[in-house]
N, C-alpha and C positions, 0 to 999 in steps of 0.2 A: 587656396584651401576649400575643403568641402564643407562649405557653409550653405545656410539658405540665403535667399536673396537680402532679407531685412538684415540678418546678422553681419553679412558682407558689407551692406551699404553703411552700417553704423560703425563699423570697425576700420573700414578704409576711407570714410569720409573726414570731414573737417575736426570732428571731435574723436577720431580714432585713437589718438594717444590717451585721452581720458577715459573711452570706454573699452578698449580693450583689456585692461586689467580688470575690469568689473564682468565683462561677459564671457572673456576666454577662459576656458578651463587652463590648467598648468600645461597640460599636453599641447594645447592649441598655442599656446603663448611661445612654448619651445618652437613648434612648428613655423609659427609667424617669423622668429627671429632667423631661424634657418632659411626660409622663402626670401627673406630680405638679401641675403647673400647671393642667392641664386639669380634673383631679379637684377641685381648690381652687375652680375657677371654677364648676364644675357645682353645688358645695355651696352657694357664696355666692349664686348666681342663685336656687336653690331657697329660701335663707334669707331673701333681701332683697327679691325681687321678687314682689310679690302682684298680678299683673296679667296680662292677656292677652299681655303682652311676653315672659312669661318663656320661653314657647317659642321664639319668634324669637330671643332672645338666646342660648338655648342652641345654637340651630343656628349662629350666626354667630360666637360667643364660644368655643364647646366643641367641637362637631363638625366644623365647617369647618376650624379649624386643625389639629385632630388629623388628619384624613382627608388634607388637603394635604400636611402634612409626611410621613406615611407613604405617601403615593403616589408622592411625589417621591424621598424618600430611603431607603426600607426595601424589603427584598426581599418580591416578591408570592409567591403559593402555588406558583408555578414556581421560586421563588428568583432571579429576574430584579429587578434594580434599576434603575429610569430613570436615576438619578443616582447612583452609588455613591461619593458624596463622604464619607460618614461612615466608610468604610473607612480612610480617610486623615486624619481628624480628629485633630488635636494637642491639643485642648482640648476638655473636657466643657462645652459651653454649651447643654445641653439645656433648662435652665429659661429662659435668656436667648432662645433661639430660639423657646420656645413664646410668651412675652410678645411678641417681635418679630412673631410670625405671627398673633397675637391683634390686634396693632395694624394689620397688613397687611390683615387680614378687614375691620376698622373702616373703613379707608380704602375698600375694594370696596363696603362697604355704604353707606357715604356717597354713593359716585359712584351707585349705584343709586337711592337716596332722591331725589338731586337731579336725576336724568336720567330716571327713570320715575316719571311722575304717578300712574300706575294702581298701582304697587307702593306709593309713600308713603300715597297715598289708602286703601289697603288694610289696611296695618299701621298706619297713622295714627300715625307716628313721624317726627319731623323730626331735622334734625342737632343742634340744641341741647338737645333731649330726650335724644339718644343720649349726648351729652358728659356731661350730669348722671348719667344711668343709670350711665355708666362710673366716675364718681366715687363712686357709691353701692356698686357691686359691688367694686371693686378697692381704692379710696380716693382721697383727694384729689389726692396726689402719686403717683398710679399710673404705671408705666413704659410699660403699654399705650398711655396718651394720648400720652406722649413719642413712641414710634415711630409713632403715628396721625398726629402733627404732622410728624414727620420724612418720611413718604411723601408726605403733602400737598405739602410742599415740594420733595422730589426730583422727584416725578412730575407737577409741576404743568404743565408744558409737553412732557411725554413722550408718544411715540406709543403708544396703548394697547396695541400689540402688544408693546412691550418691557417692559410691566409685570411680567408672571410671570417673565421673564427676569431682571430687576432684582432680584426677590425670591430668585432662586436665587444671585446674586452675593453679595448681603447675607447670606444664611444661610451661604454657603460662609465669609464673611470671619469670621464668629463662632467656626468651630471651626478655621479655618487662617488664621491673621493675615498671615503672610508671601505677599505677592503673587505672588510665581514659585511657590511650591508650590502656592498657591490655583489658579492657572491650570492647573497640571499636573494637579491633583485632578479638575478638570471639563473637562478639554480635549476628550476624545473627544465627550462631549455638546456642548459648545460649538461644535465644529467641524461637527457635524452639522447642515447647514442645513436638509435636508428633515425631518429628525426634530424640529427646532424649530419649523417649520410647524406639525406635528401637536401639539407640546406647547403651542403658543399657542392653537390651537383647542380643545384638551384643556382648557386652562384656563378658556376661555370657557364650554365646556359645563359644567365644574365649579361655576361661579359662578351660572350658570343654575339648576343643580341645587339650590344652596343658597337660591336666590331662591324657587324652586317648594315646596321643603321648608318654609321659614320661613313661607309664606303657609298651608300646611296645618296648622301648628302654633297658629293662631289660634283 
């Protein structure tokens, strides 16, 4: 997390569980819960995957979910937030959002494996292999796979341009269950049609970067 040295020390140290609720903002608390899942995933991949797939999996299950969440919902270095939804969050669903985002990235990885023979031939990883590896990393009843299947069904006949937008709606629903308040929270972003075109193109570029980076990790 982007804290100063003192704040990081206090919230990560022995008294972290006591001090985090006092020192962190609500958005920082959500971010902390999100990162806890990512950290566990990194450790699990390092511990359980002893193959060339390790780097590929770290990109898609650790780095990509983290970067995607932070790019969308957290302030950048200029204190600008693309979608300031977390400022209006009513629930801390950081852990659940991390798991859902991992499922979402698994869905996108599956589409690349299915639709890019060059990529699948390069990484030598098919969808059944990926499903088995997920069971190994997370466990047999993992929620990442439940969300992966959810996106498979929800996005089956969807225009690809709508896919990143649907993710935003799903993430917002976790933190703001009420439909009316959810709409208000993201209304400015949702109504900006030109901005959405840029967002869609940005997401396509983001996925391409993950694809390229994962190949470099082989």
